[in-house]
C-alpha positions in Angstrom: -8.4 -17.7 4.2 -8.3 -15.5 7.2 -10.2 -12.3 7.9 -7.4 -10.0 6.7 -7.5 -11.7 3.3 -11.3 -11.4 3.1 -11.1 -7.7 4.2 -8.5 -7.1 1.4 -10.7 -8.6 -1.2 -13.8 -6.6 -0.1 -11.7 -3.4 0.1 -10.3 -3.9 -3.4 -13.8 -4.1 -4.8 -15.1 -1.1 -3.1 -12.2 1.4 -3.1 -12.8 2.4 -6.7 -16.5 3.1 -5.9 -15.5 5.2 -2.9 -12.9 7.2 -4.9 -15.4 8.0 -7.7 -18.0 8.9 -5.2 -15.8 11.4 -3.5 -14.6 12.9 -6.8 -18.2 13.3 -7.9 -18.6 15.9 -5.1 -15.4 17.8 -5.7 -11.9 17.6 -7.2 -9.2 16.1 -5.0 -5.4 15.7 -5.2 -4.1 12.2 -4.5 -2.8 12.5 -1.0 -6.0 14.4 0.0 -8.0 11.3 -1.1 -5.8 9.1 1.0 -6.4 11.4 4.0 -10.2 11.5 3.5 -10.5 7.8 3.0 -8.4 7.3 6.2 -11.5 8.4 8.1 -12.9 5.0 7.3 -10.3 2.3 8.0 -12.0 -0.4 6.0 -11.4 1.7 2.8 -8.2 3.5 3.8 -5.5 3.3 1.2 -1.8 4.1 1.0 0.2 5.7 -1.8 1.1 2.3 -3.3 -2.6 1.6 -3.8 -4.0 5.0 -4.5 -1.7 6.3 -7.3 -1.8 3.3 -9.5 -5.6 3.2 -9.2 -5.9 6.9 -10.1 -3.6 6.3 -13.1 -5.8 3.4 -14.3 -9.1 5.3 -13.8 -7.5 8.2 -15.8 -6.3 5.9 -18.5 -9.8 4.4 -18.8 -11.4 7.8 -19.2 -13.2 8.0 -15.9 -11.0 10.7 -14.5 -9.0 13.7 -15.8 -6.1 15.3 -14.0 -4.7 18.8 -13.9 -1.9 20.6 -12.1 -2.8 23.5 -9.8 -0.6 26.0 -8.0 -1.4 26.4 -4.2 0.1 29.7 -2.9 3.6 28.9 -1.6 3.1 25.1 -1.7 4.3 22.9 -4.6 1.9 22.3 -7.5 -0.6 19.5 -6.9 -2.1 17.1 -9.3 -5.9 17.2 -8.9 -8.3 14.6 -10.3 -11.7 15.4 -11.8 -14.4 12.9 -12.6 -15.5 12.8 -16.3 -18.9 12.3 -17.8 -17.9 8.7 -18.5 -16.8 8.4 -14.9 -20.2 9.7 -13.7 -22.0 7.1 -15.8 -19.7 4.4 -14.5 -20.3 5.5 -10.9 -24.0 5.5 -11.4 -23.9 1.9 -12.7 -21.6 0.9 -9.8 -23.9 2.6 -7.3 -27.0 0.7 -8.5 -25.1 -2.6 -8.3 -23.7 -1.7 -4.9 -27.2 -0.9 -3.5 -28.5 -4.2 -5.0 -25.6 -6.2 -3.5 -25.8 -4.7 0.0 -29.6 -5.1 0.1 -29.3 -8.7 -1.0 -26.6 -9.4 1.6 -28.6 -7.8 4.4 -31.7 -9.7 3.3 -29.7 -13.0 3.4 -28.3 -12.2 6.8 -31.8 -11.5 8.1 -33.4 -14.5 6.3 -35.7 -16.5 8.4 -37.3 -19.6 7.0 -41.0 -19.4 7.3 -42.9 -22.6 8.2 
């Protein structure tokens, strides 16, 4: 395995958490999520990744979608986190914090004599 393979695995496991975290703050349309996540290259996503993930999260009940007119622009499909999605995000956040603390502790481990 090379570093790109490892990066891909890490990204796959955290992208869902990042999307739900953003949607817990405000509603976004799909391409807007792609643009915002692009600010952090480790979790950036393209359309081929984003839209299937948004469809799956919607199908699982974590998100709802709706169409909104935007002045002279075409209608956009926005995503909104549901109560079930908030509960899922809360559980994911607890696990994420536990995981990152454990990894940091392991990386800083010094055997005491």
